[in-house]
Backbone and ligand atoms as CSV (ligand in chain L), in Angstrom:
chain,resi,resn,atom,element,x,y,z
A,1,MET,N,N,0.835,-1.216,0.000
A,1,MET,CA,C,0.000,0.000,0.000
A,1,MET,C,C,0.864,1.258,0.000
A,2,LYS,N,N,1.915,1.192,0.805
A,2,LYS,CA,C,2.797,2.341,1.002
A,2,LYS,C,C,3.352,2.866,-0.326
A,3,ARG,N,N,3.732,1.995,-1.212
A,3,ARG,CA,C,4.419,2.434,-2.438
A,3,ARG,C,C,3.484,3.178,-3.401
A,4,TYR,N,N,2.221,3.096,-3.165
A,4,TYR,CA,C,1.300,3.813,-4.043
A,4,TYR,C,C,1.095,5.264,-3.599
A,5,LEU,N,N,1.488,5.504,-2.329
A,5,LEU,CA,C,1.194,6.817,-1.761
A,5,LEU,C,C,1.802,7.987,-2.558
A,6,PRO,N,N,3.137,7.936,-2.898
A,6,PRO,CA,C,3.693,9.088,-3.653
A,6,PRO,C,C,2.941,9.341,-4.954
A,7,LEU,N,N,2.607,8.286,-5.644
A,7,LEU,CA,C,1.889,8.443,-6.897
A,7,LEU,C,C,0.533,9.109,-6.661
A,8,PHE,N,N,-0.118,8.644,-5.590
A,8,PHE,CA,C,-1.415,9.206,-5.245
A,8,PHE,C,C,-1.282,10.710,-4.963
A,9,LEU,N,N,-0.202,11.055,-4.227
A,9,LEU,CA,C,0.023,12.479,-3.909
A,9,LEU,C,C,0.287,13.292,-5.170
A,10,VAL,N,N,1.073,12.704,-6.027
A,10,VAL,CA,C,1.376,13.403,-7.285
A,10,VAL,C,C,0.087,13.659,-8.055
A,11,LEU,N,N,-0.726,12.628,-8.103
A,11,LEU,CA,C,-1.999,12.765,-8.805
A,11,LEU,C,C,-2.862,13.841,-8.167
A,12,LEU,N,N,-2.820,13.846,-6.835
A,12,LEU,CA,C,-3.635,14.819,-6.096
A,12,LEU,C,C,-3.170,16.242,-6.400
A,13,VAL,N,N,-1.836,16.426,-6.377
A,13,VAL,CA,C,-1.271,17.753,-6.669
A,13,VAL,C,C,-1.632,18.160,-8.097
A,14,PHE,N,N,-1.511,17.218,-8.995
A,14,PHE,CA,C,-1.822,17.482,-10.390
A,14,PHE,C,C,-3.291,17.884,-10.542
A,15,ALA,N,N,-4.126,17.095,-9.826
A,15,ALA,CA,C,-5.564,17.379,-9.876
A,15,ALA,C,C,-5.841,18.770,-9.335
A,16,CYS,N,N,-5.135,19.085,-8.233
A,16,CYS,CA,C,-5.349,20.397,-7.630
A,16,CYS,C,C,-4.944,21.507,-8.580
A,17,SER,N,N,-3.804,21.277,-9.244
A,17,SER,CA,C,-3.320,22.336,-10.118
A,17,SER,C,C,-4.270,22.579,-11.285
A,18,LYS,N,N,-5.112,21.608,-11.563
A,18,LYS,CA,C,-6.093,21.802,-12.625
A,18,LYS,C,C,-7.235,22.723,-12.179
A,19,GLU,N,N,-7.407,22.713,-10.845
A,19,GLU,CA,C,-8.476,23.568,-10.313
A,19,GLU,C,C,-8.106,25.042,-10.505
A,20,GLU,N,N,-9.098,25.851,-10.561
A,20,GLU,CA,C,-8.789,27.283,-10.675
A,20,GLU,C,C,-8.281,27.807,-9.357
A,21,ASP,N,N,-7.169,28.439,-9.402
A,21,ASP,CA,C,-6.604,29.015,-8.190
A,21,ASP,C,C,-7.078,30.455,-8.060
A,22,PRO,N,N,-7.846,30.712,-7.015
A,22,PRO,CA,C,-8.383,32.079,-6.892
A,22,PRO,C,C,-7.299,33.132,-6.669
A,23,THR,N,N,-6.092,32.683,-6.276
A,23,THR,CA,C,-5.039,33.673,-6.055
A,23,THR,C,C,-4.316,34.023,-7.354
A,24,GLU,N,N,-4.528,33.184,-8.374
A,24,GLU,CA,C,-3.894,33.471,-9.668
A,24,GLU,C,C,-4.481,34.765,-10.242
A,25,PRO,N,N,-3.642,35.600,-10.810
A,25,PRO,CA,C,-4.222,36.809,-11.422
A,25,PRO,C,C,-5.086,36.437,-12.629
A,26,GLU,N,N,-6.218,37.054,-12.693
A,26,GLU,CA,C,-7.138,36.775,-13.805
A,26,GLU,C,C,-6.573,37.338,-15.099
A,27,VAL,N,N,-6.758,36.599,-16.144
A,27,VAL,CA,C,-6.348,37.136,-17.444
A,27,VAL,C,C,-7.474,38.062,-17.903
A,28,ILE,N,N,-7.143,39.311,-18.022
A,28,ILE,CA,C,-8.191,40.276,-18.389
A,28,ILE,C,C,-8.141,40.528,-19.893
A,29,ILE,N,N,-9.217,40.174,-20.529
A,29,ILE,CA,C,-9.301,40.452,-21.965
A,29,ILE,C,C,-9.818,41.879,-22.114
A,30,PRO,N,N,-8.997,42.742,-22.705
A,30,PRO,CA,C,-9.450,44.144,-22.780
A,30,PRO,C,C,-10.715,44.272,-23.625
A,31,GLU,N,N,-11.664,44.973,-23.052
A,31,GLU,CA,C,-12.917,45.173,-23.779
A,31,GLU,C,C,-12.710,46.236,-24.848
A,32,VAL,N,N,-13.248,45.994,-26.001
A,32,VAL,CA,C,-13.165,47.012,-27.047
A,32,VAL,C,C,-14.183,48.081,-26.685
A,33,GLU,N,N,-13.650,49.257,-26.402
A,33,GLU,CA,C,-14.526,50.317,-25.929
A,33,GLU,C,C,-15.306,50.904,-27.100
A,34,GLU,N,N,-16.595,50.829,-26.990
A,34,GLU,CA,C,-17.409,51.379,-28.078
A,34,GLU,C,C,-17.686,52.844,-27.799
A,35,VAL,N,N,-17.177,53.678,-28.653
A,35,VAL,CA,C,-17.368,55.114,-28.469
A,35,VAL,C,C,-18.594,55.524,-29.273
A,36,GLU,N,N,-19.532,56.092,-28.564
A,36,GLU,CA,C,-20.742,56.582,-29.225
A,36,GLU,C,C,-20.372,57.767,-30.113
A,37,PRO,N,N,-20.632,57.675,-31.416
A,37,PRO,CA,C,-20.263,58.822,-32.250
A,37,PRO,C,C,-21.060,60.064,-31.868
A,38,ASP,N,N,-20.359,61.168,-31.757
A,38,ASP,CA,C,-21.016,62.416,-31.358
A,38,ASP,C,C,-20.228,63.590,-31.948
A,39,TYR,N,N,-20.756,64.785,-31.769
A,39,TYR,CA,C,-20.095,65.975,-32.315
A,39,TYR,C,C,-18.643,66.067,-31.832
A,40,ASP,N,N,-18.428,65.713,-30.559
A,40,ASP,CA,C,-17.115,65.921,-29.965
A,40,ASP,C,C,-16.054,64.960,-30.482
A,41,ASN,N,N,-16.461,63.778,-30.966
A,41,ASN,CA,C,-15.441,62.846,-31.469
A,41,ASN,C,C,-15.534,62.635,-32.982
A,42,ASP,N,N,-16.449,63.310,-33.633
A,42,ASP,CA,C,-16.548,63.221,-35.090
A,42,ASP,C,C,-15.294,63.858,-35.702
A,43,PRO,N,N,-14.696,63.200,-36.697
A,43,PRO,CA,C,-13.444,63.739,-37.250
A,43,PRO,C,C,-13.594,65.121,-37.894
A,44,ILE,N,N,-14.789,65.453,-38.357
A,44,ILE,CA,C,-14.995,66.779,-38.968
A,44,ILE,C,C,-15.487,67.778,-37.927
A,45,TYR,N,N,-16.604,67.469,-37.277
A,45,TYR,CA,C,-17.213,68.442,-36.354
A,45,TYR,C,C,-16.291,68.790,-35.184
A,46,SER,N,N,-15.428,67.847,-34.796
A,46,SER,CA,C,-14.547,68.119,-33.655
A,46,SER,C,C,-13.511,69.203,-33.983
A,47,GLN,N,N,-13.432,69.577,-35.259
A,47,GLN,CA,C,-12.496,70.652,-35.635
A,47,GLN,C,C,-13.117,72.042,-35.478
A,48,ALA,N,N,-14.396,72.101,-35.134
A,48,ALA,CA,C,-15.063,73.397,-34.958
A,48,ALA,C,C,-14.549,74.066,-33.685
A,49,ARG,N,N,-14.283,75.356,-33.799
A,49,ARG,CA,C,-13.832,76.131,-32.633
A,49,ARG,C,C,-14.765,77.324,-32.475
A,50,PRO,N,N,-15.599,77.317,-31.426
A,50,PRO,CA,C,-16.558,78.423,-31.268
A,50,PRO,C,C,-15.896,79.803,-31.221
A,51,ASN,N,N,-14.655,79.877,-30.799
A,51,ASN,CA,C,-13.994,81.193,-30.753
A,51,ASN,C,C,-13.225,81.500,-32.032
A,52,LEU,N,N,-13.368,80.630,-33.030
A,52,LEU,CA,C,-12.742,80.866,-34.339
A,52,LEU,C,C,-13.809,80.576,-35.400
A,53,LEU,N,N,-14.578,81.636,-35.739
A,53,LEU,CA,C,-15.764,81.438,-36.586
A,53,LEU,C,C,-15.412,80.830,-37.940
A,54,SER,N,N,-14.214,81.151,-38.454
A,54,SER,CA,C,-13.844,80.606,-39.769
A,54,SER,C,C,-13.673,79.089,-39.735
A,55,SER,N,N,-13.546,78.505,-38.546
A,55,SER,CA,C,-13.410,77.044,-38.462
A,55,SER,C,C,-14.681,76.352,-38.963
A,56,TYR,N,N,-15.815,77.068,-38.926
A,56,TYR,CA,C,-17.071,76.474,-39.412
A,56,TYR,C,C,-17.088,76.410,-40.941
A,57,TRP,N,N,-16.390,77.318,-41.562
A,57,TRP,CA,C,-16.239,77.250,-43.020
A,57,TRP,C,C,-15.369,76.035,-43.394
A,58,THR,N,N,-14.323,75.827,-42.597
A,58,THR,CA,C,-13.445,74.670,-42.815
A,58,THR,C,C,-14.225,73.362,-42.730
A,59,ILE,N,N,-15.037,73.215,-41.702
A,59,ILE,CA,C,-15.735,71.929,-41.534
A,59,ILE,C,C,-16.884,71.802,-42.537
A,60,PHE,N,N,-17.493,72.917,-42.921
A,60,PHE,CA,C,-18.557,72.869,-43.930
A,60,PHE,C,C,-17.988,72.359,-45.255
A,61,LYS,N,N,-16.795,72.840,-45.615
A,61,LYS,CA,C,-16.139,72.383,-46.846
A,61,LYS,C,C,-15.808,70.895,-46.757
A,62,LEU,N,N,-15.367,70.460,-45.575
A,62,LEU,CA,C,-15.035,69.040,-45.400
A,62,LEU,C,C,-16.287,68.172,-45.522
A,63,SER,N,N,-17.397,68.642,-44.951
A,63,SER,CA,C,-18.652,67.892,-45.063
A,63,SER,C,C,-19.092,67.814,-46.517
A,64,ALA,N,N,-18.998,68.947,-47.220
A,64,ALA,CA,C,-19.394,68.975,-48.634
A,64,ALA,C,C,-18.541,67.999,-49.438
A,65,ALA,N,N,-17.239,67.965,-49.122
A,65,ALA,CA,C,-16.314,67.096,-49.859
A,65,ALA,C,C,-16.695,65.624,-49.708
A,66,GLN,N,N,-17.315,65.294,-48.584
A,66,GLN,CA,C,-17.758,63.904,-48.386
A,66,GLN,C,C,-18.820,63.509,-49.411
A,67,TYR,N,N,-19.466,64.508,-49.984
A,67,TYR,CA,C,-20.492,64.235,-51.004
A,67,TYR,C,C,-20.018,64.742,-52.374
A,68,ASP,N,N,-18.676,64.771,-52.517
A,68,ASP,CA,C,-18.037,65.140,-53.791
A,68,ASP,C,C,-18.384,66.553,-54.246
A,69,ILE,N,N,-18.639,67.436,-53.291
A,69,ILE,CA,C,-18.868,68.841,-53.634
A,69,ILE,C,C,-17.620,69.614,-53.219
A,70,ASP,N,N,-16.958,70.184,-54.207
A,70,ASP,CA,C,-15.706,70.895,-53.956
A,70,ASP,C,C,-15.994,72.396,-53.824
A,71,LEU,N,N,-15.766,72.928,-52.637
A,71,LEU,CA,C,-16.028,74.351,-52.403
A,71,LEU,C,C,-14.728,75.149,-52.284
A,72,SER,N,N,-13.618,74.524,-52.655
A,72,SER,CA,C,-12.316,75.171,-52.442
A,72,SER,C,C,-12.137,76.423,-53.303
A,73,HIS,N,N,-12.943,76.568,-54.376
A,73,HIS,CA,C,-12.810,77.742,-55.243
A,73,HIS,C,C,-13.430,78.988,-54.606
A,74,ILE,N,N,-14.223,78.793,-53.550
A,74,ILE,CA,C,-14.875,79.952,-52.914
A,74,ILE,C,C,-13.917,80.559,-51.894
A,75,THR,N,N,-13.555,81.811,-52.128
A,75,THR,CA,C,-12.575,82.431,-51.236
A,75,THR,C,C,-13.126,83.692,-50.547
A,76,ASP,N,N,-14.220,84.240,-51.104
A,76,ASP,CA,C,-14.772,85.466,-50.517
A,76,ASP,C,C,-15.723,85.092,-49.387
A,77,VAL,N,N,-15.144,84.733,-48.272
A,77,VAL,CA,C,-15.918,84.231,-47.123
A,77,VAL,C,C,-15.578,85.084,-45.907
A,78,THR,N,N,-16.592,85.710,-45.343
A,78,THR,CA,C,-16.339,86.601,-44.202
A,78,THR,C,C,-17.287,86.268,-43.056
A,79,PHE,N,N,-16.736,86.209,-41.885
A,79,PHE,CA,C,-17.546,86.066,-40.669
A,79,PHE,C,C,-17.386,87.351,-39.868
A,80,VAL,N,N,-18.516,87.926,-39.494
A,80,VAL,CA,C,-18.485,89.173,-38.745
A,80,VAL,C,C,-19.165,88.931,-37.400
A,81,SER,N,N,-18.554,89.430,-36.376
A,81,SER,CA,C,-19.144,89.346,-35.047
A,81,SER,C,C,-19.876,90.652,-34.767
A,82,ASP,N,N,-21.182,90.555,-34.465
A,82,ASP,CA,C,-21.961,91.774,-34.249
A,82,ASP,C,C,-23.179,91.448,-33.377
A,83,ASP,N,N,-23.735,92.463,-32.777
A,83,ASP,CA,C,-24.960,92.268,-32.001
A,83,ASP,C,C,-26.114,92.047,-32.966
A,84,LEU,N,N,-26.969,91.086,-32.644
A,84,LEU,CA,C,-28.140,90.815,-33.477
A,84,LEU,C,C,-29.385,90.907,-32.611
A,85,PRO,N,N,-30.504,91.312,-33.215
A,85,PRO,CA,C,-31.714,91.513,-32.404
A,85,PRO,C,C,-32.314,90.194,-31.900
A,86,GLY,N,N,-33.033,90.306,-30.785
A,86,GLY,CA,C,-33.794,89.177,-30.247
A,86,GLY,C,C,-32.934,87.959,-29.972
A,87,ASN,N,N,-33.471,86.799,-30.347
A,87,ASN,CA,C,-32.756,85.544,-30.086
A,87,ASN,C,C,-31.821,85.155,-31.225
A,88,THR,N,N,-31.731,86.004,-32.235
A,88,THR,CA,C,-30.949,85.639,-33.410
A,88,THR,C,C,-29.461,85.557,-33.063
A,89,ALA,N,N,-28.886,84.386,-33.314
A,89,ALA,CA,C,-27.464,84.191,-33.023
A,89,ALA,C,C,-26.620,84.314,-34.274
A,90,GLY,N,N,-27.258,84.144,-35.439
A,90,GLY,CA,C,-26.489,84.249,-36.673
A,90,GLY,C,C,-27.397,84.529,-37.856
A,91,ILE,N,N,-26.894,85.257,-38.842
A,91,ILE,CA,C,-27.653,85.479,-40.072
A,91,ILE,C,C,-26.714,85.360,-41.275
A,92,ALA,N,N,-27.335,85.025,-42.399
A,92,ALA,CA,C,-26.590,84.915,-43.652
A,92,ALA,C,C,-26.861,86.179,-44.448
A,93,ASN,N,N,-25.846,86.985,-44.627
A,93,ASN,CA,C,-26.041,88.239,-45.364
A,93,ASN,C,C,-25.533,88.159,-46.796
A,94,GLY,N,N,-25.136,86.966,-47.218
A,94,GLY,CA,C,-24.637,86.820,-48.584
A,94,GLY,C,C,-25.546,85.960,-49.440
A,95,SER,N,N,-26.790,85.739,-48.961
A,95,SER,CA,C,-27.745,84.986,-49.780
A,95,SER,C,C,-27.982,85.738,-51.075
A,96,CYS,N,N,-28.008,85.001,-52.187
A,96,CYS,CA,C,-28.277,85.576,-53.509
A,96,CYS,C,C,-27.197,86.570,-53.928
A,97,GLU,N,N,-26.055,86.509,-53.283
A,97,GLU,CA,C,-24.914,87.340,-53.667
A,97,GLU,C,C,-23.772,86.392,-54.036
A,98,ASP,N,N,-22.725,86.940,-54.642
A,98,ASP,CA,C,-21.618,86.052,-55.005
A,98,ASP,C,C,-20.520,86.054,-53.939
A,99,TYR,N,N,-20.897,86.414,-52.742
A,99,TYR,CA,C,-19.963,86.324,-51.617
A,99,TYR,C,C,-20.679,85.690,-50.432
A,100,ILE,N,N,-19.873,85.311,-49.448
A,100,ILE,CA,C,-20.432,84.711,-48.237
A,100,ILE,C,C,-20.152,85.657,-47.085
A,101,LEU,N,N,-21.215,86.034,-46.398
A,101,LEU,CA,C,-21.077,86.988,-45.299
A,101,LEU,C,C,-22.001,86.544,-44.153
A,102,ILE,N,N,-21.398,85.934,-43.174
A,102,ILE,CA,C,-22.167,85.415,-42.040
A,102,ILE,C,C,-21.928,86.322,-40.836
A,103,VAL,N,N,-23.025,86.809,-40.273
A,103,VAL,CA,C,-22.919,87.640,-39.076
A,103,VAL,C,C,-23.317,86.792,-37.870
A,104,VAL,N,N,-22.476,86.794,-36.864
A,104,VAL,CA,C,-22.717,85.970,-35.679
A,104,VAL,C,C,-22.685,86.855,-34.436
A,105,ASP,N,N,-23.716,86.701,-33.614
A,105,ASP,CA,C,-23.730,87.387,-32.318
A,105,ASP,C,C,-23.070,86.444,-31.317
A,106,GLU,N,N,-21.790,86.673,-31.096
A,106,GLU,CA,C,-21.018,85.721,-30.283
A,106,GLU,C,C,-21.461,85.678,-28.825
A,107,SER,N,N,-22.117,86.759,-28.354
A,107,SER,CA,C,-22.585,86.740,-26.963
A,107,SER,C,C,-23.687,85.697,-26.785
A,108,LYS,N,N,-24.405,85.380,-27.875
A,108,LYS,CA,C,-25.416,84.310,-27.814
A,108,LYS,C,C,-24.828,82.991,-28.298
A,109,PHE,N,N,-24.000,83.077,-29.309
A,109,PHE,CA,C,-23.448,81.879,-29.936
A,109,PHE,C,C,-22.695,81.011,-28.933
A,110,ARG,N,N,-21.946,81.652,-28.068
A,110,ARG,CA,C,-21.091,80.874,-27.169
A,110,ARG,C,C,-21.899,80.053,-26.157
A,111,TRP,N,N,-23.170,80.414,-25.954
A,111,TRP,CA,C,-23.995,79.681,-24.994
A,111,TRP,C,C,-24.761,78.528,-25.634
A,112,LEU,N,N,-24.677,78.407,-26.933
A,112,LEU,CA,C,-25.357,77.302,-27.607
A,112,LEU,C,C,-24.574,76.004,-27.386
A,113,THR,N,N,-25.261,74.867,-27.518
A,113,THR,CA,C,-24.553,73.587,-27.447
A,113,THR,C,C,-23.725,73.422,-28.721
A,114,THR,N,N,-22.799,72.492,-28.686
A,114,THR,CA,C,-21.964,72.235,-29.872
A,114,THR,C,C,-22.839,71.907,-31.077
A,115,GLY,N,N,-23.858,71.078,-30.858
A,115,GLY,CA,C,-24.752,70.705,-31.953
A,115,GLY,C,C,-25.501,71.910,-32.511
A,116,GLU,N,N,-25.937,72.789,-31.619
A,116,GLU,CA,C,-26.658,73.996,-32.060
A,116,GLU,C,C,-25.744,74.925,-32.836
A,117,GLN,N,N,-24.508,75.041,-32.366
A,117,GLN,CA,C,-23.543,75.914,-33.055
A,117,GLN,C,C,-23.287,75.411,-34.473
A,118,ILE,N,N,-23.083,74.116,-34.599
A,118,ILE,CA,C,-22.782,73.557,-35.922
A,118,ILE,C,C,-24.019,73.634,-36.812
A,119,PHE,N,N,-25.183,73.336,-36.232
A,119,PHE,CA,C,-26.428,73.439,-37.002
A,119,PHE,C,C,-26.597,74.865,-37.534
A,120,LEU,N,N,-26.434,75.832,-36.645
A,120,LEU,CA,C,-26.622,77.239,-37.037
A,120,LEU,C,C,-25.680,77.613,-38.184
A,121,MET,N,N,-24.410,77.273,-38.040
A,121,MET,CA,C,-23.432,77.672,-39.055
A,121,MET,C,C,-23.666,76.958,-40.378
A,122,TYR,N,N,-23.999,75.685,-40.325
A,122,TYR,CA,C,-24.280,74.950,-41.575
A,122,TYR,C,C,-25.526,75.522,-42.247
A,123,HIS,N,N,-26.507,75.897,-41.429
A,123,HIS,CA,C,-27.744,76.485,-41.957
A,123,HIS,C,C,-27.435,77.806,-42.676
A,124,GLU,N,N,-26.701,78.688,-42.000
A,124,GLU,CA,C,-26.394,79.993,-42.591
A,124,GLU,C,C,-25.502,79.835,-43.821
A,125,LEU,N,N,-24.528,78.943,-43.740
A,125,LEU,CA,C,-23.675,78.707,-44.908
A,125,LEU,C,C,-24.488,78.093,-46.046
A,126,GLY,N,N,-25.484,77.273,-45.686
A,126,GLY,CA,C,-26.375,76.715,-46.713
A,126,GLY,C,C,-27.074,77.822,-47.491
A,127,HIS,N,N,-27.518,78.877,-46.785
A,127,HIS,CA,C,-28.141,80.031,-47.440
A,127,HIS,C,C,-27.146,80.716,-48.391
A,128,ASP,N,N,-25.966,81.046,-47.857
A,128,ASP,CA,C,-25.031,81.879,-48.609
A,128,ASP,C,C,-24.315,81.124,-49.719
A,129,VAL,N,N,-23.907,79.893,-49.442
A,129,VAL,CA,C,-23.114,79.150,-50.433
A,129,VAL,C,C,-24.001,78.623,-51.556
A,130,PHE,N,N,-25.189,78.142,-51.192
A,130,PHE,CA,C,-26.039,77.468,-52.189
A,130,PHE,C,C,-27.337,78.226,-52.480
A,131,ASN,N,N,-27.522,79.394,-51.876
A,131,ASN,CA,C,-28.782,80.127,-52.002
A,131,ASN,C,C,-29.971,79.232,-51.639
A,132,ALA,N,N,-29.775,78.406,-50.645
A,132,ALA,CA,C,-30.832,77.478,-50.228
A,132,ALA,C,C,-31.892,78.219,-49.428
A,133,SER,N,N,-33.147,77.936,-49.735
A,133,SER,CA,C,-34.246,78.576,-49.002
A,133,SER,C,C,-34.710,77.669,-47.868
A,134,HIS,N,N,-35.583,78.204,-47.035
A,134,HIS,CA,C,-36.119,77.402,-45.929
A,134,HIS,C,C,-37.056,76.306,-46.422
A,135,ALA,N,N,-37.518,76.428,-47.665
A,135,ALA,CA,C,-38.511,75.473,-48.178
A,135,ALA,C,C,-37.976,74.047,-48.259
A,136,GLY,N,N,-36.645,73.905,-48.276
A,136,GLY,CA,C,-36.075,72.556,-48.357
A,136,GLY,C,C,-36.257,71.748,-47.091
A,137,GLY,N,N,-36.499,72.444,-45.971
A,137,GLY,CA,C,-36.643,71.743,-44.686
A,137,GLY,C,C,-35.314,71.137,-44.245
A,138,GLY,N,N,-35.367,70.241,-43.266
A,138,GLY,CA,C,-34.151,69.590,-42.754
A,138,GLY,C,C,-33.165,70.612,-42.234
A,139,LEU,N,N,-31.965,70.565,-42.766
A,139,LEU,CA,C,-30.925,71.517,-42.348
A,139,LEU,C,C,-31.381,72.957,-42.543
A,140,MET,N,N,-32.203,73.181,-43.583
A,140,MET,CA,C,-32.599,74.548,-43.906
A,140,MET,C,C,-33.922,74.955,-43.250
A,141,ALA,N,N,-34.488,74.079,-42.442
A,141,ALA,CA,C,-35.686,74.472,-41.695
A,141,ALA,C,C,-35.296,75.602,-40.745
A,142,PRO,N,N,-36.115,76.661,-40.670
A,142,PRO,CA,C,-35.704,77.810,-39.858
A,142,PRO,C,C,-35.676,77.500,-38.365
A,143,ASN,N,N,-35.045,78.370,-37.639
A,143,ASN,CA,C,-34.889,78.316,-36.182
A,143,ASN,C,C,-33.824,77.305,-35.750
A,144,VAL,N,N,-32.926,77.803,-34.940
A,144,VAL,CA,C,-31.879,76.939,-34.382
A,144,VAL,C,C,-32.536,75.955,-33.438
A,145,ARG,N,N,-32.156,74.720,-33.548
A,145,ARG,CA,C,-32.692,73.757,-32.600
A,145,ARG,C,C,-31.597,72.763,-32.239
A,146,SER,N,N,-31.755,72.194,-31.072
A,146,SER,CA,C,-30.839,71.148,-30.657
A,146,SER,C,C,-31.082,69.955,-31.542
A,147,ILE,N,N,-30.045,69.398,-32.042
A,147,ILE,CA,C,-30.250,68.310,-32.963
A,147,ILE,C,C,-29.296,67.184,-32.612
A,148,GLU,N,N,-29.868,66.010,-32.487
A,148,GLU,CA,C,-29.094,64.831,-32.115
A,148,GLU,C,C,-28.129,64.499,-33.263
A,149,TYR,N,N,-26.952,64.029,-32.907
A,149,TYR,CA,C,-25.860,63.838,-33.872
A,149,TYR,C,C,-26.262,63.010,-35.100
A,150,THR,N,N,-26.865,61.850,-34.863
A,150,THR,CA,C,-27.185,60.956,-35.991
A,150,THR,C,C,-28.197,61.604,-36.928
A,151,LEU,N,N,-29.180,62.281,-36.339
A,151,LEU,CA,C,-30.195,62.958,-37.153
A,151,LEU,C,C,-29.543,64.091,-37.957
A,152,PHE,N,N,-28.639,64.806,-37.302
A,152,PHE,CA,C,-27.954,65.894,-38.000
A,152,PHE,C,C,-27.151,65.346,-39.185
A,153,GLN,N,N,-26.456,64.228,-38.967
A,153,GLN,CA,C,-25.705,63.598,-40.056
A,153,GLN,C,C,-26.618,63.340,-41.245
A,154,ARG,N,N,-27.826,62.879,-40.947
A,154,ARG,CA,C,-28.799,62.584,-41.991
A,154,ARG,C,C,-29.220,63.869,-42.720
A,155,GLU,N,N,-29.422,64.921,-41.930
A,155,GLU,CA,C,-29.844,66.190,-42.531
A,155,GLU,C,C,-28.748,66.779,-43.419
A,156,VAL,N,N,-27.510,66.624,-42.962
A,156,VAL,CA,C,-26.375,67.115,-43.756
A,156,VAL,C,C,-26.297,66.327,-45.066
A,157,GLN,N,N,-26.463,65.031,-44.950
A,157,GLN,CA,C,-26.441,64.186,-46.152
A,157,GLN,C,C,-27.563,64.572,-47.118
A,158,ASP,N,N,-28.758,64.742,-46.571
A,158,ASP,CA,C,-29.905,65.085,-47.417
A,158,ASP,C,C,-29.737,66.460,-48.065
A,159,PHE,N,N,-29.019,67.333,-47.373
A,159,PHE,CA,C,-28.768,68.659,-47.940
A,159,PHE,C,C,-27.774,68.554,-49.101
A,160,PHE,N,N,-26.639,67.943,-48.833
A,160,PHE,CA,C,-25.584,67.912,-49.854
A,160,PHE,C,C,-25.922,66.994,-51.031
A,161,THR,N,N,-26.828,66.065,-50.817
A,161,THR,CA,C,-27.220,65.207,-51.941
A,161,THR,C,C,-28.464,65.751,-52.645
A,162,GLY,N,N,-28.967,66.898,-52.156
A,162,GLY,CA,C,-30.070,67.559,-52.848
A,162,GLY,C,C,-31.452,67.011,-52.518
A,163,VAL,N,N,-31.524,66.072,-51.571
A,163,VAL,CA,C,-32.834,65.525,-51.181
A,163,VAL,C,C,-33.670,66.627,-50.514
A,164,ASP,N,N,-33.026,67.344,-49.584
A,164,ASP,CA,C,-33.685,68.465,-48.892
A,164,ASP,C,C,-33.039,69.758,-49.364
A,165,PHE,N,N,-33.346,70.167,-50.556
A,165,PHE,CA,C,-32.715,71.394,-51.051
A,165,PHE,C,C,-33.648,72.097,-52.029
A,166,VAL,N,N,-33.988,73.319,-51.690
A,166,VAL,CA,C,-34.792,74.156,-52.588
A,166,VAL,C,C,-34.115,75.517,-52.640
A,167,GLU,N,N,-33.836,75.993,-53.839
A,167,GLU,CA,C,-33.141,77.271,-53.985
A,167,GLU,C,C,-34.142,78.427,-53.864
A,168,TRP,N,N,-33.673,79.571,-53.370
A,168,TRP,CA,C,-34.522,80.765,-53.381
A,168,TRP,C,C,-34.918,81.043,-54.831
A,169,THR,N,N,-36.132,81.475,-55.050
A,169,THR,CA,C,-36.523,81.893,-56.401
A,169,THR,C,C,-35.919,83.280,-56.654
A,170,GLU,N,N,-35.919,83.703,-57.891
A,170,GLU,CA,C,-35.362,85.027,-58.221
A,170,GLU,C,C,-36.142,86.126,-57.483
A,171,GLU,N,N,-37.451,85.921,-57.384
A,171,GLU,CA,C,-38.303,86.888,-56.677
A,171,GLU,C,C,-37.895,86.979,-55.193
A,172,GLU,N,N,-37.693,85.817,-54.594
A,172,GLU,CA,C,-37.271,85.785,-53.189
A,172,GLU,C,C,-35.894,86.429,-53.037
A,173,CYS,N,N,-35.026,86.139,-54.001
A,173,CYS,CA,C,-33.678,86.708,-53.961
A,173,CYS,C,C,-33.742,88.240,-53.980
A,174,GLN,N,N,-34.619,88.768,-54.828
A,174,GLN,CA,C,-34.727,90.219,-54.922
A,174,GLN,C,C,-35.187,90.796,-53.585
A,175,TYR,N,N,-36.128,90.114,-52.964
A,175,TYR,CA,C,-36.650,90.542,-51.662
A,175,TYR,C,C,-35.526,90.533,-50.615
A,176,ILE,N,N,-34.727,89.465,-50.634
A,176,ILE,CA,C,-33.617,89.333,-49.673
A,176,ILE,C,C,-32.576,90.425,-49.904
A,177,ARG,N,N,-32.259,90.673,-51.176
A,177,ARG,CA,C,-31.267,91.722,-51.492
A,177,ARG,C,C,-31.748,93.084,-51.000
A,178,ASP,N,N,-33.045,93.342,-51.188
A,178,ASP,CA,C,-33.601,94.615,-50.717
A,178,ASP,C,C,-33.457,94.719,-49.199
A,179,LEU,N,N,-33.738,93.613,-48.508
A,179,LEU,CA,C,-33.646,93.609,-47.058
A,179,LEU,C,C,-32.225,93.899,-46.602
A,180,THR,N,N,-31.264,93.181,-47.193
A,180,THR,CA,C,-29.880,93.353,-46.746
A,180,THR,C,C,-29.324,94.705,-47.167
A,181,ASP,N,N,-29.833,95.232,-48.311
A,181,ASP,CA,C,-29.383,96.569,-48.728
A,181,ASP,C,C,-29.867,97.623,-47.742
A,182,ASN,N,N,-31.100,97.447,-47.277
A,182,ASN,CA,C,-31.658,98.407,-46.337
A,182,ASN,C,C,-30.929,98.397,-44.998
A,183,LYS,N,N,-30.400,97.203,-44.652
A,183,LYS,CA,C,-29.709,97.068,-43.374
A,183,LYS,C,C,-28.371,97.789,-43.398
A,184,SER,N,N,-27.729,97.766,-44.573
A,184,SER,CA,C,-26.384,98.320,-44.598
A,184,SER,C,C,-26.399,99.806,-44.979
L,1,ZN,ZN,ZN,-32.443,80.478,-42.382
C-alpha cells in the first residue's frame, strides 16, 4: 500500500493544479470600448472652434467634400461678429450674392450647445453658399434647434445630396437683397 502513496500524492497535486486558483491573477481580456459617435469625437465636427468662426467654413467644406462637392474655389468668405436683435445668433447676409457673409452674435453663440452651433453655421452657410431657401426643410428648416448627432448627419447628407434642397426663387432673392441693402 505504502508504495502507491507518492503516486497518489502526485496525482492529487496534479488534480489540484487543474483547479482554478483564486489567487492566480485573472487574465483580463481588454474590452473594445465602443465610443458613441457624437459631435465631440466626429473627425470633422470636432475641428469646430466656437472662438474661431472661420473654423465652421473649414468643416462645412469638409462635409461637402464627403459628397463630392468641392467648395475650395470659394474664397470670398467673411464672418463678422456683431450684435443681433432678439434671439438671433447668426444670419446669412450673402444669400443671392456672389460672396459669403455670415454675421454671428457671439454673446449668444457661445452659450449654444456644440450641436446647435454647428447646425446654425451649416444652416447659414447653406443660405449663402447654395442660395438654399427654408422650403427645403431639414438643415434649412428655420430656427436653431438642438439636434441629435445621428439625425444631424442625416440632414447634412440630405442637404448635400439635394434631397432636402430648394433654392430661393429670383423673386425671393430680390426681396432678400432689398432687405440686406436696407440694413447696410
Ligand atoms: Zn435660415
